[in-house]
C-alpha positions in Angstrom: 0.0 0.0 0.0 1.3 3.4 -0.8 2.0 6.2 1.7 -0.8 8.3 0.2 -3.5 9.4 2.7 -6.9 8.1 2.1 -8.5 11.2 3.7 -6.9 14.6 4.1 -4.7 14.6 7.2 -5.0 10.9 7.9 -2.1 8.7 7.0 -2.7 5.5 5.1 -2.9 2.3 7.1 0.2 0.1 7.0 -1.7 -2.7 5.1 -5.1 -3.9 4.2 -5.5 -5.9 7.4 -4.9 -2.9 9.6 -7.5 -1.0 7.6 -10.0 -3.8 8.0 -9.4 -3.9 11.8 -9.8 -0.2 12.2 -13.0 -0.1 10.1 -14.4 -2.9 12.4 -14.0 -0.7 15.5 -17.5 0.0 16.8 -18.4 3.4 18.1 -21.4 2.1 20.2 -22.7 -1.2 21.5 -19.2 -2.4 22.3 -18.7 -5.5 24.5 -17.9 -3.4 27.7 -20.9 -1.2 27.0 -23.3 -4.1 26.5 -22.0 -5.7 29.7 -22.5 -2.5 31.7 -26.0 -2.0 30.3 -27.0 -5.7 31.0 -25.8 -5.3 34.6 -27.6 -2.0 35.1 -30.8 -3.3 33.6 -30.6 -6.4 35.8 -30.4 -4.2 38.9 -33.6 -2.4 37.8 -32.0 0.8 36.4 -33.6 2.4 33.3 -31.5 4.6 31.1 -31.1 6.1 27.7 -28.4 4.9 25.3 -26.2 7.0 23.0 -27.9 10.3 23.9 -26.6 13.5 22.4 -25.1 16.0 24.8 -26.9 19.2 24.7 -24.9 22.1 23.3 -22.0 19.9 22.0 -21.9 18.8 18.4 -21.0 15.2 17.7 -20.7 14.1 21.3 -22.9 11.5 22.9 -23.1 9.7 26.3 -22.9 6.0 26.3 -25.5 5.6 29.1 -27.6 8.5 30.4 -29.8 8.5 33.5 -32.0 11.4 32.6 -33.9 11.4 36.0 -30.6 11.9 37.8 -28.9 14.1 35.2 -26.0 11.7 35.0 -24.0 10.6 31.9 -21.8 7.6 31.8 -18.9 7.1 29.4 -17.3 3.7 28.7 -13.8 4.6 27.7 -11.4 2.1 26.2 -7.8 2.2 27.3 -6.4 2.7 23.8 -8.8 5.4 22.4 -8.8 7.4 25.6 -5.1 7.0 26.4 -5.5 5.3 29.8 -2.4 6.2 31.8 -2.1 2.7 33.2 -2.4 0.7 29.9 -1.7 3.2 27.2 0.9 2.6 24.5 1.4 4.3 21.2 1.4 2.4 17.9 4.9 2.4 16.3 3.5 3.0 12.7 2.4 6.6 12.2 3.3 7.2 15.9 3.3 11.0 15.8 -0.1 11.1 14.1 -1.5 8.6 16.7 0.0 10.7 19.6 -1.8 13.8 18.4 -5.0 11.9 17.7 -5.1 10.3 21.2 -4.1 13.6 23.0 -7.0 15.2 21.1 -9.4 12.5 22.4 -8.2 13.2 26.0 -8.7 17.0 25.5 -12.2 16.3 24.1 -13.1 14.1 27.0 -12.0 16.8 29.5 -13.9 19.4 27.5 -17.1 17.2 27.6 -16.7 16.6 31.3 -16.3 20.3 32.0 -19.4 21.1 29.8 -21.5 18.6 31.7 -20.4 20.0 35.1 -21.3 23.5 34.0 -24.8 22.2 32.9 -25.2 20.7 36.3 
């Protein structure tokens, strides 16, 4: 595969298999999210799933308890740069570092916005 970018600003994946793996990454209904929702439902909790966050474009809460004004985010170690388990990919490392740091900044911005909303 060539070093061309397939979208502006995004480096091409190392090979076809990497591309296939990345395309298969789910943005909702992941295994940890489903496990959490099953457990919450089993305990009698009722909630909304994938609810947009008011005043924030393209940001959604994984689980929202509307009655208690509480949003829950299920954050994977890789995508949200967990300090305990995080490691950068070697291929396109600089791009990934910037991408994951941006995710962490966006998470903090979302948290601050929700706190301001009460």
